[in-house]
KEMINU-366590 format. One record per residue (C-alpha): residue in three letters; residue number from 1; z, x, y. Coordinates in nm, 2 decimals. Layout:
// KEMINU-366590
+------+-----+--------+--------+--------+
| code | pos |     c3 |     c1 |     c2 |
+------+-----+--------+--------+--------+
|  ala | NUM |      Z |      X |      Y |
...
+------+-----+--------+--------+--------+
***
This chain:
// KEMINU-366590
+------+-----+--------+--------+--------+
| code | pos |     c3 |     c1 |     c2 |
+------+-----+--------+--------+--------+
|  lys |   1 |  11.04 |   8.96 |  11.07 |
|  leu |   2 |  10.71 |   8.93 |  10.89 |
|  gly |   3 |  10.77 |   8.57 |  10.79 |
|  glu |   4 |  10.65 |   8.40 |  10.47 |
|  arg |   5 |  10.30 |   8.55 |  10.51 |
|  gly |   6 |  10.40 |   8.91 |  10.51 |
|  arg |   7 |  10.53 |   9.16 |  10.25 |
|  ile |   8 |  10.68 |   9.50 |  10.24 |
|  leu |   9 |  10.68 |   9.76 |   9.97 |
|  ile |  10 |  10.89 |  10.07 |   9.97 |
|  arg |  11 |  10.86 |  10.32 |   9.68 |
|  ala |  12 |  10.93 |  10.68 |   9.59 |
|  ser |  13 |  10.64 |  10.88 |   9.47 |
|  gly |  14 |  10.67 |  10.99 |   9.11 |
|  thr |  15 |  10.48 |  11.32 |   9.17 |
|  glu |  16 |  10.59 |  11.44 |   9.51 |
|  pro |  17 |  10.89 |  11.42 |   9.75 |
|  val |  18 |  10.75 |  11.12 |   9.94 |
|  ile |  19 |  10.87 |  10.77 |  10.01 |
|  arg |  20 |  10.59 |  10.53 |  10.09 |
|  val |  21 |  10.65 |  10.24 |  10.32 |
|  met |  22 |  10.37 |   9.98 |  10.32 |
|  ala |  23 |  10.35 |   9.64 |  10.48 |
|  glu |  24 |  10.10 |   9.36 |  10.54 |
|  ala |  25 |  10.10 |   9.05 |  10.76 |
|  glu |  26 |   9.87 |   8.87 |  11.00 |
|  asp |  27 |  10.01 |   9.05 |  11.31 |
|  glu |  28 |   9.91 |   9.42 |  11.30 |
|  ala |  29 |  10.15 |   9.52 |  11.59 |
|  leu |  30 |  10.44 |   9.36 |  11.41 |
|  val |  31 |  10.35 |   9.54 |  11.08 |
|  asn |  32 |  10.33 |   9.87 |  11.26 |
|  asp |  33 |  10.66 |   9.81 |  11.43 |
|  thr |  34 |  10.83 |   9.71 |  11.11 |
|  val |  35 |  10.70 |  10.01 |  10.91 |
|  glu |  36 |  10.81 |  10.25 |  11.19 |
|  thr |  37 |  11.16 |  10.09 |  11.20 |
|  leu |  38 |  11.19 |  10.12 |  10.82 |
|  ala |  39 |  11.06 |  10.48 |  10.82 |
|  glu |  40 |  11.31 |  10.58 |  11.09 |
|  ala |  41 |  11.59 |  10.43 |  10.89 |
|  ile |  42 |  11.48 |  10.61 |  10.57 |
|  arg |  43 |  11.45 |  10.94 |  10.76 |
|  ala |  44 |  11.79 |  10.90 |  10.91 |
|  arg |  45 |  11.95 |  10.82 |  10.58 |
|  ala |  46 |  11.77 |  11.11 |  10.41 |
|  lys |  47 |  11.85 |  11.34 |  10.71 |
|  val |  48 |  11.48 |  11.43 |  10.74 |
|  pro |  49 |  11.33 |  11.52 |  11.08 |
|  ala |  50 |  11.07 |  11.29 |  11.23 |
+------+-----+--------+--------+--------+
***
């Protein structure tokens, strides 16, 4: 979705029970949509409420 000019980083925190989802690209709306989609998928897989 982000094309060749974007990137995504998903990582677990080493010190707290948190998974960070970070993305960057030229289109801010696309970045926000992509991060929210990934976060929803992670929450569903981990069975964590939104």
